[in-house]
C-alpha positions in Angstrom: 21.3 39.7 -19.5 20.1 39.2 -16.0 16.8 37.7 -17.3 18.8 35.2 -19.5 20.8 34.1 -16.5 17.6 33.6 -14.5 16.1 31.6 -17.3 19.2 29.4 -17.6 19.2 28.8 -13.9 15.6 27.7 -13.9 16.2 25.4 -16.8 19.3 23.9 -15.1 17.4 23.4 -11.8 14.5 21.8 -13.6 16.8 19.4 -15.4 18.9 18.5 -12.4 16.0 18.2 -9.9 14.6 15.0 -11.2 18.0 13.3 -10.8 18.4 14.4 -7.2 18.2 11.3 -5.0 15.9 13.0 -2.6 13.7 14.4 -5.3 10.8 11.9 -5.3 10.6 11.8 -1.5 7.8 14.2 -1.6 6.1 12.7 -4.7 5.9 9.2 -3.4 4.6 10.1 0.0 1.9 7.5 1.0 2.2 3.8 1.7 -0.6 1.4 1.5 0.2 -1.1 4.3 -1.2 -4.5 5.2 -0.7 -6.2 8.5 1.4 -9.3 8.7 -0.2 -12.8 8.9 0.6 -15.6 11.3 0.0 -18.6 9.1 -0.2 -20.9 12.2 -3.0 -19.0 13.8 -6.7 -19.4 13.2 -7.7 -16.3 15.2 -8.9 -13.6 12.8 -7.4 -15.7 10.0 -4.0 -15.0 11.5 -4.2 -11.3 10.7 -1.9 -9.4 13.1 -3.5 -6.0 12.9 -2.1 -5.0 16.3 1.5 -5.5 15.2 3.8 -2.5 15.0 3.8 -0.7 11.6 7.4 -1.7 11.2 6.2 -5.3 10.7 3.5 -4.4 8.2 3.9 -5.1 4.5 4.0 -2.3 2.0 1.6 -3.1 -0.8 2.0 0.0 -2.9 3.3 3.6 -2.8 1.2 6.6 -3.9 1.8 10.3 -4.5 -1.2 11.4 -2.4 -3.3 10.2 0.5 -6.4 10.4 -1.7 -4.9 8.1 -4.3 -3.9 5.7 -1.6 -7.3 5.7 0.0 -9.0 5.3 -3.4 -6.9 2.1 -4.1 -7.5 0.8 -0.5 -11.2 1.2 -0.9 -11.1 -0.5 -4.3 -9.3 -3.5 -2.7 -11.9 -3.6 0.1 -14.7 -3.7 -2.4 -13.0 -6.2 -4.6 -12.5 -8.6 -1.7 -16.1 -8.2 -0.7 -17.2 -8.9 -4.3 -15.0 -12.0 -4.4 -16.4 -13.4 -1.2 -19.9 -12.8 -2.4 -19.1 -14.4 -5.7 -17.8 -17.5 -4.0 -20.8 -17.8 -1.8 -23.0 -17.9 -4.9 -21.1 -20.6 -6.8 -22.5 -24.1 -7.1 -21.2 -26.3 -5.9 -19.7 -24.3 -3.1 -15.9 -24.1 -3.1 -13.8 -25.9 -0.5 -13.5 -24.4 3.0 -9.9 -23.5 2.4 -10.9 -21.3 -0.6 -13.4 -19.5 1.6 -10.8 -19.1 4.4 -8.4 -17.5 1.9 -11.1 -15.2 0.6 -12.1 -14.1 4.1 -8.5 -13.6 5.0 -7.9 -11.4 1.9 -11.0 -9.5 2.9 -9.7 -9.0 6.4 -6.4 -7.9 5.1 -8.0 -5.3 2.8 -10.2 -4.0 5.6 -7.3 -3.8 8.0 -5.0 -2.1 5.5 -4.1 1.6 6.1 -2.6 4.5 4.2 0.4 6.0 6.1 2.5 9.0 5.2 6.1 8.0 4.3 7.3 10.3 7.1 5.1 8.8 9.8 7.3 8.4 12.9 5.9 4.9 13.4 7.7 3.8 10.3 11.3 3.2 11.3 13.8 0.8 9.8 12.4 -2.6 9.4 9.4 -1.9 7.1 9.3 -4.9 4.9 9.5 -4.4 1.2 6.8 -5.0 -1.2 5.1 -8.3 -1.2 3.4 -7.1 -4.3 4.8 -4.7 -6.9 4.2 -1.0 -6.8 1.6 0.0 -9.5 3.4 3.3 -10.2 
């Protein structure tokens, strides 16, 4: 009888746990963050990579640091590929298009993966500018 009670308890806990409001805190533990941009600045394409993390934009949320870093590296490579592609087009695109590509590349390179419990992340972290892929 004791074994049945234990089995029932395990089943109940496994059914209730996913509905716990804090249950997901550990599963969505890494943020891919991108620095804010000052649209009025021409310095470094306006990328404010020295801004406090509370001002950075959360691009996505991942379960693991490895998944976050993988996606970050994909974005860095994709931005490089796009810049290279633009440089090979004929006729060359307008300067504004190049500036946008270089800014996107700079943002991808400046992006970082940060644990959700990092103390530098206090209230004020902006919501997603882009949607979470998960």
